[in-house]
C-alpha positions as CSV (number, residue, x, y, z in Angstrom):
1,M,26.1,6.5,25.9
2,K,22.7,5.4,24.7
3,T,19.5,7.0,25.9
4,R,15.8,6.3,25.4
5,F,13.0,8.8,26.0
6,V,10.5,7.0,28.3
7,H,7.9,9.3,29.7
8,R,6.6,12.8,30.3
9,C,5.1,13.9,33.6
10,T,2.0,16.1,34.0
11,H,0.3,17.0,37.2
12,V,-3.4,16.4,37.7
13,L,-6.1,17.5,40.2
14,D,-8.7,14.7,39.5
15,K,-6.8,11.6,38.6
16,E,-9.8,9.4,37.7
17,K,-11.3,12.1,35.5
18,T,-7.9,12.5,33.7
19,I,-7.5,8.8,33.3
20,D,-11.0,8.5,31.8
21,F,-10.2,11.4,29.4
22,Y,-7.0,9.8,28.1
23,R,-8.8,6.4,27.8
24,E,-11.7,7.9,25.8
25,A,-9.8,10.6,23.8
26,L,-6.6,8.6,22.9
27,G,-7.1,5.0,23.9
28,L,-4.5,5.1,26.6
29,R,-4.6,2.6,29.5
30,V,-3.1,2.5,33.0
31,D,0.0,0.4,33.0
32,R,1.0,0.8,36.6
33,E,0.7,3.1,39.6
34,H,2.8,3.7,42.7
35,G,3.0,6.0,45.6
36,P,3.5,5.9,49.4
37,D,1.4,3.8,51.7
38,D,-0.2,6.9,53.2
39,G,-1.8,7.8,49.8
40,S,-0.5,11.3,49.8
41,W,0.5,11.1,46.1
42,T,0.5,8.7,43.2
43,N,2.3,8.4,39.9
44,T,0.1,6.7,37.4
45,F,1.6,5.6,34.1
46,L,-0.6,5.6,31.0
47,V,0.5,3.8,27.8
48,D,-0.7,3.0,24.3
49,D,-0.2,-0.3,22.6
50,N,2.2,1.0,19.9
51,S,4.9,3.4,21.0
52,G,6.3,2.3,24.4
53,F,6.1,5.9,25.5
54,E,4.4,6.6,28.9
55,L,2.5,9.6,30.2
56,E,3.0,9.9,34.0
57,L,0.1,11.5,35.8
58,T,1.2,12.9,39.2
59,W,-1.6,13.4,41.7
60,N,-1.1,15.0,45.1
61,R,-3.8,14.6,47.8
62,G,-5.2,17.9,49.0
63,R,-4.1,20.0,46.0
64,T,-6.9,22.3,44.9
65,E,-5.0,25.0,42.9
66,P,-4.6,24.2,39.2
67,Y,-1.2,23.2,38.0
68,D,0.8,25.1,35.4
69,N,1.9,22.2,33.2
70,G,3.9,24.5,30.9
71,G,1.1,26.6,29.4
72,L,-0.2,26.5,25.8
73,D,3.3,26.5,24.3
74,T,4.1,23.2,25.9
75,H,2.4,20.1,24.5
76,I,2.5,16.4,23.8
77,A,1.6,15.0,20.4
78,F,-0.2,12.0,19.1
79,V,-0.4,10.6,15.6
80,V,-3.8,9.0,14.8
81,D,-4.5,6.5,12.0
82,D,-8.0,7.9,11.3
83,F,-7.7,11.7,11.6
84,E,-11.4,12.3,10.7
85,A,-12.7,9.8,13.3
86,A,-10.4,11.3,15.9
87,H,-11.6,14.8,15.1
88,A,-15.2,13.7,15.3
89,L,-14.6,12.1,18.7
90,H,-12.8,15.1,20.1
91,K,-15.5,17.4,18.8
92,R,-18.2,15.3,20.5
93,M,-16.1,15.4,23.7
94,G,-15.8,19.2,23.4
95,C,-12.0,19.1,24.0
96,I,-10.7,20.7,20.8
97,Q,-8.9,23.9,21.8
98,Y,-7.4,25.0,18.5
99,E,-7.5,23.9,14.9
100,N,-4.9,24.7,12.2
101,E,-6.5,23.4,9.0
102,E,-3.7,24.8,6.9
103,M,-1.2,22.6,8.7
104,G,-3.6,19.7,9.0
105,L,-3.6,19.4,12.7
106,Y,-5.4,20.4,15.9
107,F,-5.0,20.6,19.6
108,I,-7.1,19.2,22.4
109,L,-7.0,20.0,26.1
110,D,-7.1,17.4,28.9
111,P,-9.0,18.2,32.2
112,D,-5.9,20.0,33.6
113,G,-5.2,22.1,30.6
114,Q,-2.4,19.9,29.1
115,R,-2.3,20.7,25.5
116,I,-2.2,17.7,23.1
117,E,-1.4,18.0,19.4
118,I,-3.3,15.6,17.1
119,L,-1.6,14.8,13.8
120,P,-2.6,12.5,10.9
121,E,-0.5,9.4,10.2
């Protein structure tokens, strides 16, 4: 049996705000979106141009309570080719949640509290 890891799902309250965040912070783009004709929910798949991995944003109409996307122990991770530039961008955006200088990494938070680890190449 062969398997291939393809995506991770995270739930979002404000889909457009979250898409904008991932576009600005990490250069992701919308690849596709689907959902029922009544618009009660959507699955929006974000991709980068390098890995083939997808981040699925699930949005449900009418949801007002924040989602628990696993808490701060659960995270996704991105390797960046220019760590200093990424850090400067994320600092300007005000989304850095935790820095571990000893390990040479830091974490940012998306608008729904999804923790994202940033690693140098």
